[in-house]
C-alpha positions as CSV (number, residue, x, y, z in Angstrom):
1,M,71.8,108.5,93.4
2,L,70.4,106.2,96.1
3,Y,67.0,107.9,96.0
4,K,66.9,107.8,92.2
5,A,67.7,104.1,92.3
6,I,65.0,103.4,94.9
7,D,62.4,105.3,92.9
8,S,63.3,103.8,89.5
9,T,60.8,101.7,87.6
10,Q,60.9,100.1,84.1
11,E,62.6,101.7,81.2
12,N,60.7,104.7,79.7
13,K,58.4,104.9,82.8
14,G,58.4,107.6,85.5
15,P,59.8,107.2,89.0
16,I,57.5,105.8,91.8
17,Y,58.3,106.9,95.4
18,N,60.0,104.0,97.3
19,N,59.4,101.5,94.5
20,R,62.5,99.3,95.1
21,R,63.5,99.4,98.8
22,A,65.9,96.4,98.3
23,V,68.2,98.7,96.5
24,F,68.9,100.5,99.8
25,V,70.3,97.2,101.3
26,L,72.5,96.8,98.2
27,F,73.9,100.3,98.5
28,V,74.5,100.2,102.3
29,S,76.1,96.7,102.2
30,Y,78.3,97.8,99.4
31,I,79.5,100.9,101.3
32,V,80.1,98.9,104.5
33,V,82.0,96.1,102.7
34,I,84.2,98.7,100.8
35,A,84.9,100.6,104.1
36,F,86.0,97.4,105.9
37,F,88.1,96.4,102.9
38,M,89.9,99.8,102.9
39,V,90.5,99.7,106.7
40,N,91.8,96.1,106.3
41,I,94.3,97.3,103.6
42,F,95.4,100.2,105.8
43,V,95.9,98.0,108.9
44,G,97.8,95.5,106.8
45,F,100.1,98.2,105.5
46,V,100.8,99.5,109.0
47,I,101.7,95.9,110.2
48,V,104.0,95.2,107.3
49,T,105.7,98.5,107.8
50,F,106.3,97.8,111.5
51,Q,107.6,94.3,110.7
52,N,110.1,95.7,108.2
53,E,111.3,98.3,110.6
54,G,111.8,95.6,113.3
55,E,113.8,93.5,110.9
56,N,115.9,96.4,109.9
57,E,116.8,96.9,113.5
58,F,118.7,93.6,113.5
59,K,120.3,94.0,110.1
60,N,123.8,94.8,111.4
61,V,123.7,92.2,114.2
62,D,125.2,88.7,113.8
63,L,122.5,87.2,116.0
64,N,119.0,86.4,114.8
65,K,115.9,87.9,116.4
66,N,115.2,85.0,118.7
67,Q,118.8,85.1,120.1
68,V,118.5,88.8,120.7
69,D,115.2,88.3,122.5
70,N,116.7,85.6,124.7
71,L,119.6,87.9,125.6
72,S,117.3,90.8,126.5
73,Y,115.1,88.4,128.6
74,S,118.2,87.1,130.4
75,H,119.3,90.7,131.0
76,I,115.9,91.6,132.5
77,Y,115.9,88.4,134.6
78,L,119.4,89.1,136.0
79,S,118.4,92.7,136.8
80,I,115.4,91.5,138.8
81,K,117.4,88.9,140.6
82,A,120.0,91.5,141.6
83,I,117.2,93.7,142.9
84,K,115.8,90.9,145.0
85,I,119.2,90.0,146.4
86,S,119.9,93.6,147.4
87,Y,116.5,93.9,149.0
88,K,117.1,90.7,151.0
89,E,120.5,92.0,152.2
90,K,118.9,95.3,153.3
91,M,116.2,93.4,155.2
92,H,118.8,91.2,156.8
93,R,120.8,94.2,157.9
94,V,117.7,95.9,159.4
95,C,116.8,92.7,161.3
96,L,120.3,92.4,162.6
97,K,120.4,96.0,163.8
98,G,117.0,95.6,165.4
99,S,118.0,92.5,167.4
100,A,121.3,93.9,168.7
């Protein structure tokens, strides 16, 4: 169809080879725009689906999403703090054994 459109001339006249090269730009740009549009729709659908699933996760919880995020952050912070404290205690014991 692209080649027929490029070779086309006036009505009731025969085709001329590469008569209208600008038609190529029209066809290619149309295909590119439609491809990006379809990819955009697909990505948007995936993002909306993930957001809905994330909201369904907190459906039976009395806390909102920000409160749950704060709790998980504080849990991680306390875990890291406990690891640091236990590491300091181990190093302190090693130093005391080495000096005795």
